[in-house]
C-alpha positions as CSV (number, residue, x, y, z in Angstrom):
1,M,12.6,-5.9,-3.4
2,H,16.1,-7.2,-3.5
3,L,17.6,-4.0,-2.1
4,L,15.1,-4.0,0.8
5,S,16.0,-7.6,1.7
6,V,19.7,-6.7,1.6
7,F,19.0,-3.6,3.8
8,K,17.1,-5.8,6.3
9,K,20.0,-8.3,6.4
10,K,22.5,-5.6,7.0
11,V,20.4,-4.1,9.8
12,E,20.2,-7.5,11.4
13,E,24.0,-8.0,11.1
14,E,24.5,-4.4,12.3
15,H,26.6,-3.7,9.2
16,L,24.7,-0.9,7.4
17,E,28.0,0.7,6.6
18,D,28.5,-2.0,4.0
19,L,25.8,-0.3,1.9
20,I,27.8,3.0,1.7
21,D,29.3,3.6,-1.7
22,K,33.0,2.7,-1.5
23,H,33.8,4.9,-4.5
24,N,32.3,8.1,-3.0
25,E,34.9,9.8,-0.8
26,D,32.3,12.2,0.7
27,M,30.1,9.3,1.8
28,Q,33.1,7.4,3.2
29,I,34.2,10.4,5.2
30,H,30.6,10.9,6.6
31,G,29.8,7.2,7.0
32,E,28.2,7.5,10.4
33,E,25.9,10.3,9.2
34,V,25.0,8.2,6.1
35,V,24.1,5.2,8.3
36,N,22.0,7.5,10.5
37,M,20.2,8.8,7.4
38,M,19.5,5.2,6.3
39,K,17.9,4.5,9.7
40,V,15.8,7.7,9.5
41,A,14.6,6.6,6.1
42,A,13.6,3.2,7.4
43,W,11.8,4.9,10.3
44,C,9.9,7.0,7.8
45,L,8.9,3.9,5.8
46,Q,7.2,2.0,8.6
47,S,4.2,0.1,7.4
48,D,2.2,1.2,10.4
49,F,1.9,5.0,9.8
50,V,1.4,5.6,13.5
51,K,5.1,4.5,14.1
52,R,6.4,7.0,11.5
53,P,8.1,10.1,12.8
54,S,6.9,13.7,12.2
55,M,9.1,15.9,10.0
56,S,10.0,17.9,13.1
57,M,11.3,14.7,14.7
58,V,13.2,13.8,11.6
59,I,14.9,17.3,11.7
60,K,15.8,16.8,15.4
61,V,17.3,13.4,14.7
62,L,19.3,14.7,11.8
63,E,20.5,17.6,13.9
64,G,21.6,15.2,16.6
65,V,19.1,16.6,19.2
66,S,17.0,13.4,19.4
67,E,17.4,9.7,18.9
68,I,16.0,7.3,16.3
69,E,13.3,4.9,17.4
70,H,14.9,1.5,18.2
71,N,12.0,-0.9,17.7
72,L,11.6,-0.5,13.9
73,D,10.1,-3.0,11.6
74,Y,12.4,-3.6,8.6
75,N,10.0,-5.9,6.8
76,F,8.9,-3.3,4.2
77,S,7.6,-5.8,1.6
78,Y,4.7,-7.1,3.7
79,P,2.6,-4.3,5.2
80,P,0.1,-5.3,7.9
81,L,-3.4,-6.1,6.8
82,A,-5.9,-3.5,7.8
83,T,-9.7,-3.7,8.0
84,V,-11.4,-1.2,5.8
85,S,-15.0,-0.2,6.2
86,H,-17.3,0.4,3.2
87,Q,-17.5,4.1,4.1
88,E,-13.7,4.4,3.6
89,V,-13.7,2.6,0.3
90,N,-16.7,4.5,-1.3
91,V,-15.0,7.8,-2.0
92,C,-16.1,9.7,-5.1
93,F,-14.2,12.5,-6.8
94,S,-15.7,14.7,-9.4
95,S,-13.6,15.6,-12.5
96,T,-13.1,19.1,-11.1
97,T,-12.0,18.1,-7.6
98,P,-8.2,18.0,-7.4
99,L,-6.7,15.0,-5.6
100,L,-4.8,16.0,-2.5
101,P,-1.4,14.4,-1.8
102,S,-2.8,12.8,1.3
103,V,-5.4,11.0,-0.8
104,L,-2.9,9.9,-3.3
105,S,-0.2,8.6,-1.0
106,G,-2.2,7.4,2.0
107,P,-1.9,8.4,5.6
108,R,1.5,9.5,7.1
């Protein structure tokens, strides 16, 4: 939780480069790319899954073909409350049914 609050503060101050490891020469050399990856990671962690990018969009951003969404929510610790119907909650799995990754990790 502390790291997320530091990340949010650095985003607000526009100083994400402060989070780059000062002892890692490779990260220092590629600082702009490291900051870009941090922003992509934040985009992928949006509480509202509808705002998360597709993997093809992530690839395009990392390749420099597309831009990162600018209106990101950096408040990762408090996801929005959602209304869940009884039909969504009452899901049964038999002992022989394998759990799919989408069930385990929620929607993307």
